[in-house]
Phi, psi and omega in degrees: 000130178271116182259015184304314182294327181297331182253016176265119182266314187308315182297346184248012179237125181298136181050042181303327183293344180279343187290312180304314177293330177294315177300314183298319179295315179296320180295317181296319179297316181291320178300317181298315180297317180292322179294319180295330179269004179073024185247016178237120173252116190257145168065036177290135186277141171231003181186179187278338184285159184300327181264008177278068182221150173224153172258149179234120179256129188251147175284175181293321181247208178295140182282135175288341182163195186239130168254135172244123177252126180248121186282164177260206185116026179054036179061015188242342188205176181074170182202181187302324186284351181276351192227013187303326181299336181287352172282348189302317183295312182291320180297320179296339178256023170075028172252142169280148183230125174257137179232104182270148162268169176206161177295151186255151167290143010265007179297329175227170177266163178301322179297328175293318179296321177305314180292325178297318180293323175299319178294321180296316179296319180298317179292319180295327181295335176290329185281333186225130178272173176095187182295156180239132176237133183250137172224143178208149185246130174062246174300326175294329174295319173301315187293320179288327175295322180297335181295346183272000173281136183303139173095344180287316179257145173302149183305322182294329178278314179302324180291345178268352182294126182251335182192141176233129182236095171283120183256123184046052192282155165264096187262342175231109186276352184298323177298335181292342175298338182255028179234161176289346175302331187288348173297331177263320183292325178067028178292142164246175186299322183293316180290320179301320179288315183294333183263008183265111180303328182297342181263006182260159180299149177300127182280162177273342181283140175300135182228138171234119171274128185236134182209153179278144180290340180259017179283168173301142181307327181297324181284326173296319176300315182301317178294319181293320178300319180295317179299319181290320182292324186255354183063034185256172180294150177225125175241123174253105185275110184296146177079007181245139176249185190295332184269336181249003180294339180270352188303324184297340179296339179282348185246135183290338186251016181281162179297322183288322176293319176303315182292319181297318186265347185285000000 
């Protein structure tokens, strides 16, 4: 069975082509404001590869802790500078926010990206003390969920995790073997199983799976599967699709920001 259409978002979202330039514009505007106020540290290294860099956005005063946001794009595209505006909600509530880039498929495998994100979180944790909250969208939702497998993060960092929020996550990678995406991802059955959070032990850290009510059924299923496998919270936000379900992270008083920081 070919599941390519089930995991295609753009064809089912009105004016889907407008979203990437809209994100880029909002991110650039926010970056400029943060840079002018001396609250943006750009391109901090966490590894040897060219894309092993993260940005750190700082609050006005002392940070209550660290939020790490991991972007999506099917592990194939986008970078840290495309999403800076999504730090707005947490920063306004006195949290520092790290936004990492990572190497893309097919130059690396998904399992390589998983290790890169663990390294990025570990490096960001050195910069900011206090509790750590992780959020990630789509492929980024997969990556933050993967951080809850034992051994990926150092014990000192894992012990600081206070909440993990996979947003519209890909929690079971096995269906992707039956999509045209896999021509680029290069998953085999063993990696798809090893990289699927739904097949991992239930974590001790609080987790909320968040998904839009207007998303493709496959993504609602993916969030529901994670909630069922881990016995964790599930929020289906009505009226939101795959491209705008993350918008609330830019606002300090949104439901998604409240849940992430609460």
